[in-house]
C-alpha positions in Angstrom: 0.0 0.0 0.0 1.4 3.4 -0.9 2.1 5.8 2.0 1.9 9.6 1.7 3.0 12.2 4.3 1.4 15.6 4.7 1.1 18.4 7.2 -2.7 18.6 6.8 -5.2 16.1 5.3 -8.7 17.5 4.7 -11.6 15.0 4.1 -14.2 16.3 1.9 -13.9 18.8 -1.0 -17.1 20.8 -0.5 -17.0 24.5 0.6 -15.6 23.8 4.1 -12.8 21.4 3.0 -12.0 23.6 0.0 -11.4 26.7 2.1 -9.5 24.7 4.8 -7.1 23.1 2.2 -6.4 26.3 0.4 -5.8 28.2 3.6 -3.3 25.7 4.8 -1.5 25.5 1.4 -1.2 29.3 1.2 0.6 29.2 4.6 3.2 26.9 3.2 1.8 23.6 4.4 1.8 20.3 2.4 -1.8 19.6 2.0 -4.0 16.7 0.6 -7.7 16.7 0.3 -10.0 13.5 -0.1 -13.2 13.6 -1.9 -15.6 10.6 -2.1 -17.2 11.7 -5.3 -15.4 11.4 -8.7 -15.1 15.2 -8.9 -14.4 18.1 -6.4 -17.0 20.4 -5.2 -18.9 18.3 -2.6 -22.5 17.9 -2.2 -23.0 21.6 -2.4 -21.9 21.6 -6.1 -23.3 18.4 -7.3 -26.5 17.9 -5.4 -27.4 20.9 -3.2 -26.6 24.6 -3.5 -25.5 24.9 -7.1 -28.1 22.7 -9.0 -31.1 23.7 -6.9 -30.3 27.4 -7.4 -29.6 27.1 -11.1 -33.0 25.3 -11.3 -34.7 28.2 -9.5 -33.1 30.7 -11.7 -34.4 28.9 -14.8 -37.8 28.4 -13.5 -38.0 32.1 -12.5 -37.1 33.0 -16.0 -39.9 30.9 -17.3 -42.4 32.5 -14.9 -41.3 35.9 -16.1 -41.8 34.9 -19.7 -45.2 33.4 -19.1 -46.6 36.4 -16.9 -45.1 39.4 -18.9 -47.5 41.1 -21.3 -44.5 42.1 -23.3 -43.6 38.5 -24.3 -47.3 37.8 -25.2 -46.5 39.6 -28.5 -43.9 36.9 -29.2 -46.1 34.0 -28.4 -48.4 32.0 -26.1 -47.1 31.0 -22.6 -44.8 27.9 -22.6 -44.1 25.4 -19.9 -40.8 23.4 -19.9 -40.1 19.9 -18.7 -38.2 19.4 -15.5 -35.3 17.4 -17.4 -35.1 20.3 -19.9 -34.6 22.9 -17.0 -32.2 20.6 -15.4 -29.8 20.7 -18.3 -28.8 24.2 -17.3 -27.9 23.3 -13.8 -25.7 20.4 -15.3 -23.7 23.0 -17.3 -23.2 25.1 -14.3 -21.9 22.1 -12.3 -19.3 21.4 -15.0 -18.2 24.9 -14.9 -17.9 24.9 -11.2 -16.0 21.7 -11.1 -13.6 22.9 -13.7 -13.0 26.2 -11.8 -12.5 24.4 -8.4 -10.1 21.8 -9.9 -7.8 24.6 -11.0 -7.9 26.0 -7.4 -6.2 22.8 -6.1 -3.7 22.7 -9.0 -2.5 26.3 -8.6 -2.1 25.8 -4.7 -0.3 22.5 -5.3 -2.9 20.5 -3.2 -2.9 16.7 -3.9 -6.4 15.5 -4.5 -7.3 12.0 -3.9 -10.7 10.5 -4.9 -12.1 7.7 -2.8 -13.6 6.9 0.7 -11.4 7.9 3.6 -11.4 5.7 6.7 -9.3 6.6 9.9 -6.9 3.8 10.6 -5.4 5.7 13.7 -5.4 9.2 14.8 -2.7 10.2 12.4 -3.5 8.0 9.3 -6.4 7.7 6.9 -6.8 5.0 4.3 -8.3 6.1 1.1 -10.0 3.4 -0.9 -10.7 3.8 -4.6 -11.9 0.9 -6.9 -9.7 1.9 -9.6 -6.5 2.7 -7.8 -6.8 0.5 -4.8 -6.0 1.7 -1.2 -3.4 4.5 -0.2 -2.4 5.7 3.3 -2.3 9.4 4.0 -0.4 10.4 7.1 -0.7 13.8 8.6 0.0 15.8 11.7 -3.5 17.4 11.5 -6.8 16.6 9.8 -10.0 18.5 9.0 -13.1 16.5 8.6 -15.5 18.2 6.1 -17.7 15.4 4.7 -20.9 17.3 4.7 -24.2 15.7 5.1 -26.9 13.8 3.1 -30.8 13.6 3.2 -32.1 11.6 6.2 -33.9 8.7 4.6 -36.1 6.8 7.1 -35.9 3.0 6.7 -39.7 2.6 6.5 -39.8 4.4 3.2 -38.8 2.6 0.0 -36.4 5.1 -1.7 -35.8 2.5 -4.4 -39.3 3.0 -5.9 -39.1 5.0 -9.1 -41.5 7.5 -7.9 -40.2 8.2 -4.5 -37.3 10.8 -4.2 -35.1 12.6 -1.7 -33.5 16.0 -2.2 -30.4 14.3 -3.7 -32.2 11.8 -6.2 -34.6 14.4 -7.4 -32.1 15.7 -9.8 -32.5 12.3 -11.5 -36.2 13.0 -12.2 -36.6 12.1 -15.9 -40.1 13.5 -16.5 -42.3 16.4 -15.2 -45.1 14.9 -12.7 -48.6 16.5 -12.9 -48.8 16.4 -9.1 -46.2 16.1 -6.3 -46.0 15.6 -2.6 -43.1 17.3 -0.8 -42.7 15.9 2.9 -40.9 18.5 4.9 -41.2 22.3 4.8 -37.9 23.4 5.7 -35.6 25.4 3.5 -35.0 22.7 0.9 -38.7 21.6 0.8 -39.9 25.1 0.4 -37.3 25.9 -2.3 -38.3 22.8 -4.3 -42.0 23.7 -3.8 -41.3 26.9 -5.5 -39.4 25.3 -8.3 -42.0 22.6 -9.1 -45.1 25.0 -8.8 -43.2 27.3 -11.2 -43.1 24.5 -13.7 -46.8 24.0 -13.3 -46.8 21.0 -11.1 -49.6 20.9 -8.5 -47.6 20.6 -5.1 -48.7 19.4 -1.7 -46.1 20.7 0.8 -46.4 18.9 4.2 -45.2 20.8 7.2 -44.5 19.0 10.6 -44.6 22.3 12.4 -47.2 25.1 12.9 -45.8 27.5 10.4 -43.1 27.6 7.6 -39.6 28.2 8.5 -40.4 29.3 12.0 -36.8 30.7 12.6 -37.7 33.6 10.2 -39.4 36.8 11.3 -43.2 36.0 11.6 -44.1 38.6 8.9 -41.6 37.2 6.5 -42.8 33.6 7.0 -46.4 34.7 6.5 -45.4 36.4 3.3 -43.7 33.2 2.1 -46.8 31.1 3.1 -49.0 33.5 1.1 -47.0 33.5 -2.1 -46.5 29.8 -2.0 -50.2 29.3 -1.9 -50.8 32.1 -4.4 -48.5 30.1 -6.7 -50.6 26.9 -6.3 -48.9 25.1 -3.5 -51.1 23.6 -0.9 -49.4 23.8 2.4 -50.6 21.4 5.3 -49.2 22.2 8.7 -48.8 20.0 11.9 -48.9 16.8 9.9 -46.8 13.6 10.3 -46.6 10.6 8.0 -47.8 7.2 8.9 -46.6 5.3 5.8 -45.7 6.0 2.2 -46.6 3.5 -0.5 -45.6 3.7 -4.1 -47.2 1.8 -7.0 -47.0 1.8 -10.8 -49.4 4.8 -11.0 -48.0 7.2 -8.3 -47.5 7.3 -4.5 -50.0 7.4 -1.7 -49.0 9.3 1.5 -50.9 8.3 4.6 -50.9 10.9 7.4 -51.2 10.2 11.2 -54.3 12.6 11.0 -56.1 10.2 8.8 -55.7 12.0 5.6 -54.6 10.0 2.5 -53.0 12.0 -0.3 -52.0 10.7 -3.8 -49.5 12.2 -6.3 -47.4 11.2 -9.3 -44.2 11.7 -7.3 -43.2 12.1 -3.7 -40.0 13.8 -2.5 -38.7 13.4 1.1 -37.1 16.7 2.4 -37.2 16.3 6.2 -33.9 16.4 7.9 -30.3 15.6 7.0 -27.5 13.5 8.6 -23.8 13.9 8.7 -21.7 11.8 6.6 -19.6 10.2 9.3 -20.7 6.6 9.3 -17.9 5.3 7.0 -15.1 7.4 8.6 -14.0 4.8 11.0 -14.5 6.9 13.9 -14.5 3.9 16.3 -10.8 3.5 15.5 -9.8 6.9 16.9 -12.3 7.1 19.8 -14.7 9.8 18.3 -18.5 9.4 18.4 -21.0 11.3 16.2 -24.3 12.3 17.7 -27.7 10.7 16.8 -27.8 12.8 13.5 -24.3 11.7 12.4 -22.8 15.1 13.4 -19.4 15.6 15.0 -19.3 17.8 18.2 -16.8 20.5 18.3 -15.4 23.2 20.6 -15.5 27.1 19.9 -12.3 26.5 17.8 -13.9 23.8 15.6 -11.8 21.1 17.3 -13.2 17.7 18.1 -12.3 15.7 21.3 -9.1 14.9 19.5 -7.2 18.2 19.4 -5.4 17.8 16.1 -8.6 16.8 14.4 -10.9 19.5 13.4 -14.4 19.5 11.8 -16.3 22.1 9.8 -19.3 22.7 7.6 -22.6 20.6 7.6 -20.9 17.6 9.4 -21.0 19.7 12.6 -24.6 20.8 12.1 -26.0 24.3 12.4 -26.3 26.4 10.4 -25.7 23.9 7.4 -25.1 26.8 4.8 -22.5 26.7 2.1 -21.6 30.3 2.9 -21.0 29.4 6.7 -19.2 26.2 5.8 -16.7 28.1 3.7 -15.8 30.5 6.6 -15.9 27.6 9.2 -13.3 25.6 7.1 -11.0 28.7 6.7 -11.1 29.4 10.3 -10.6 25.8 11.4 -7.6 25.8 9.3 -6.4 29.1 10.8 -6.6 27.6 14.3 -4.7 24.5 13.4 -2.1 26.7 11.9 -2.0 28.7 15.0 -2.8 31.9 13.1 -4.2 35.2 14.7 -7.0 35.6 12.3 -9.3 32.9 13.9 -12.9 33.9 14.1 -16.0 31.8 15.4 -18.5 32.1 12.5 -21.7 33.6 14.0 -22.7 36.5 12.0 -24.5 34.5 9.4 -27.2 35.9 7.0 -29.9 33.3 5.9 -30.4 33.0 2.2 -33.5 31.0 1.2 -34.0 30.8 -2.5 -37.7 30.4 -2.8 -39.7 32.3 -5.3 -39.5 35.2 -4.2 -36.3 34.7 -2.3 -35.6 35.6 1.5 -32.8 36.8 3.3 -32.2 38.1 6.9 -29.5 38.9 9.5 -29.8 39.8 13.2 -32.7 39.5 15.5 -36.5 39.2 14.6 -39.5 40.9 16.2 -40.4 37.7 18.2 -36.9 37.4 19.5 -36.7 41.1 20.6 -40.1 40.9 22.3 -39.1 37.8 24.2 -36.0 39.5 25.2 -38.0 42.7 26.3 -35.9 45.0 24.0 -37.8 48.1 22.8 -37.6 48.5 19.1 -39.2 50.1 16.3 -39.7 49.0 12.6 -38.9 50.6 9.3 -40.4 49.2 6.0 -39.9 49.6 2.4 -42.3 47.8 -0.1 -40.8 46.9 -3.3 -44.0 47.9 -5.3 -43.1 51.7 -4.2 -39.5 51.5 -5.7 -38.9 52.6 -9.2 -36.5 49.7 -9.9 -39.0 47.1 -9.0 -41.6 48.9 -11.1 -39.2 48.8 -14.0 -38.4 45.1 -13.7 -41.8 44.0 -12.7 -40.5 42.4 -9.6 -42.9 44.2 -7.2 -43.5 41.4 -4.9 -41.5 41.9 -1.5 -40.3 44.2 1.2 -37.3 45.4 3.2 -37.8 45.5 7.0 -35.3 47.2 9.5 -35.7 46.7 13.2 -33.9 49.4 15.4 -33.8 50.9 18.8 -36.2 53.8 19.1 -33.7 56.1 21.0 -30.1 55.0 19.8 -31.1 54.0 16.4 -29.0 51.0 16.6 -29.9 48.4 14.1 -31.0 44.9 15.6 -32.2 43.1 12.6 -32.8 43.3 8.8 -35.3 41.0 7.0 -35.9 41.1 3.2 -38.4 39.2 1.1 -38.5 39.6 -2.7 -36.3 39.7 -5.8 -32.5 39.8 -5.1 -33.1 39.6 -1.3 -29.9 37.6 -0.7 -27.9 40.4 -2.4 -29.7 43.4 -0.8 -29.1 42.0 2.8 -25.3 42.6 2.7 -25.6 46.3 2.8 -27.5 46.2 6.0 -25.1 43.5 7.2 -22.2 45.7 6.6 -23.7 48.6 8.5 -24.7 46.3 11.5 -21.1 45.3 11.8 -19.9 48.8 12.2 -18.6 50.1 15.6 -21.1 51.3 18.2 -22.6 54.7 17.0 -21.9 53.9 13.3 -24.2 50.9 13.2 -27.5 52.9 13.2 -30.3 53.9 11.0 -28.7 57.3 10.4 -26.4 55.7 7.7 -29.2 55.1 5.4 -30.6 58.5 5.8 -27.3 60.3 5.2 -26.1 58.1 2.4 -26.8 58.7 -1.3 -28.0 55.7 -3.2 -28.0 55.1 -7.0 -31.3 55.8 -8.4 -33.2 53.6 -9.4 -31.9 50.6 -7.6 -33.2 48.1 -5.1 -30.7 49.2 -2.5 -32.5 52.5 -2.1 -35.2 50.6 -0.3 -32.8 51.1 2.7 -33.4 54.9 2.6 -37.1 54.5 2.3 -37.2 52.1 5.2 -35.2 54.3 7.3 -37.4 57.2 6.7 -40.5 55.0 7.3 -39.0 54.0 10.7 -38.1 57.5 11.7 -41.5 58.8 11.0 -42.8 56.3 13.6 -40.8 58.2 16.1 -42.6 61.4 15.9 
């Protein structure tokens, strides 16, 4: 068996693993990265963030074409099949893989494809059907193996009409009806995508409201627009069993309801990819969801073995994973630029999209913190009137006396881009992180960014 020696070995080439490896390499360390899939990029590139967002973009363009009066002069509304729309996302994936492959080459990082298995605390064995087994020895490790959909044992995912959020990308037709079980971020995003393709969607939520971690007003807006787009949302429901036959799938709910659809997608929970790592050989143990516990420096119980990204759980976002990997790498390198990733904006790519940062109204009320609200509705902005994307709003929560900004919540077109302006101001030193910035700053006109000025004036007007 061939043996290779490194300063750092990273397991997993998703966002967390990529940033950890590159950061270590740029600081002069000899680095190797191991990826279980036949190409770099991790689940984020191949099955998660990239394909789903590329799908969403294509579907949004279809919706704009079918609802714009301008395009009616060209022809009648058209609907596209899911496989055809999926083709664009495949091209984006190929571009991402090519780009990320060059990152490793430029930084002289050795890439090994295969499954990594700890032999001892300083050695992993990488097995590949084509190249056999190889041993990688290192002083330090970063586990960034990501996560996969949780798949209950009592559901037959081998049935051709039953999917999870990974296998849905292999759907070879466009169903007329679909049941999505799980109304979290993934379930809500795919409900938007399929309803945009004209599919009748039943979205099953096991909780009382959609995405309850959001500001209540934003959650309510999402619920309204999903329903307005033809998604039937059922709250407080749990499955009893799922049965597939040659005609479709039947979902039996504990409430006594029985639903039938052409296809069924499970989108309720994820589990960390740790079951094949050989953790038992080094004395580490994952929790019940397959996640590795870490301290506030991203260290596991074994100090020279770090973990970052989805494999450690919350917030399970590609953006956060990239930073977690970089700072885990910084700590193992004993650099001074370490930071615990906590200031994390949410980005939810439903149609329309959602993004937020900071506290919401419910949290501030529970903490008995006085606050006021400034709002800007997109329908009142010139840029939204020009583009036709008039659905949405920007909401700023701030202290009525100091004007300090507590939270920013956005719903509508470009929400995930707009939020970063507010995030930057919130992170300014005390005295500069206030509503005054938006009042005293000149914004380009017409832009979506000027919604900050409108919301700031709206909030100030509530004080007098």
